[in-house]
C-alpha positions in Angstrom: 0.0 0.0 0.0 1.6 3.3 -1.1 1.7 6.1 1.5 1.5 9.6 0.1 3.0 12.4 2.2 2.7 16.1 1.6 5.0 18.4 3.6 6.9 21.6 3.8 10.7 22.1 4.2 12.0 24.8 6.6 12.5 27.2 3.8 8.8 27.1 3.0 8.8 25.0 -0.2 6.4 22.1 -0.3 6.8 18.5 -1.5 4.7 15.4 -2.2 6.2 12.0 -2.1 5.1 8.4 -2.1 6.8 6.1 0.4 7.6 2.9 -1.5 8.9 0.5 1.1 11.8 -0.3 -1.3 15.2 -0.1 0.4 16.9 1.2 -2.8 14.3 3.9 -3.5 12.4 4.7 -0.3 10.5 7.7 -1.6 9.5 8.9 -5.1 8.5 12.4 -6.0 10.9 15.0 -4.4 14.6 14.8 -4.8 15.2 16.8 -1.6 13.0 14.6 0.5 14.7 11.5 -0.9 18.0 13.0 0.0 16.9 13.6 3.6 15.7 10.0 3.9 19.0 8.7 2.4 21.0 11.0 4.8 19.3 9.5 7.8 19.4 5.9 6.7 21.1 3.8 9.4 20.6 6.3 12.1 18.3 5.8 15.1 14.9 7.5 15.1 11.8 7.3 17.2 8.5 6.6 15.5 6.7 8.5 18.3 7.8 10.5 21.3 7.2 7.4 23.6 8.7 4.7 21.3 12.2 3.4 21.7 14.7 4.4 19.1 15.1 2.1 16.1 17.4 2.3 13.0 15.9 4.0 10.0 16.0 1.8 6.8 14.5 2.6 3.4 12.3 -0.5 3.5 10.7 0.5 6.8 7.7 2.7 5.9 7.2 3.8 9.5 10.9 4.9 9.9 10.8 6.8 6.6 7.7 8.6 7.7 9.3 9.4 11.0 12.3 10.8 9.2 10.1 13.1 7.2 8.2 14.1 10.3 11.4 14.9 12.1 13.1 16.9 9.3 10.1 18.6 7.7 6.5 19.7 8.6 4.2 16.9 7.4 1.0 18.5 6.3 -0.9 15.4 5.1 -0.4 11.7 5.1 -2.6 9.2 3.4 -2.6 5.5 2.6 -4.0 4.2 -0.6 -5.1 0.6 -1.1 
């Protein structure tokens, strides 16, 4: 199930990506968002404020979404069947 995320970078520009769940190409749609996910791959991230840290990998949809939420302002998130 593809996840679609719309967000805004600190500078104000917006993006829309699909989280693929593929380790080699975790997001499709915005080069800058893809670079952020790649930059944080292998680093610990918390999915929610109360969850323990876990390592972010491109094939982990929850971790990719957590990276986007941590690094940008996520405006909308939807899951399409």
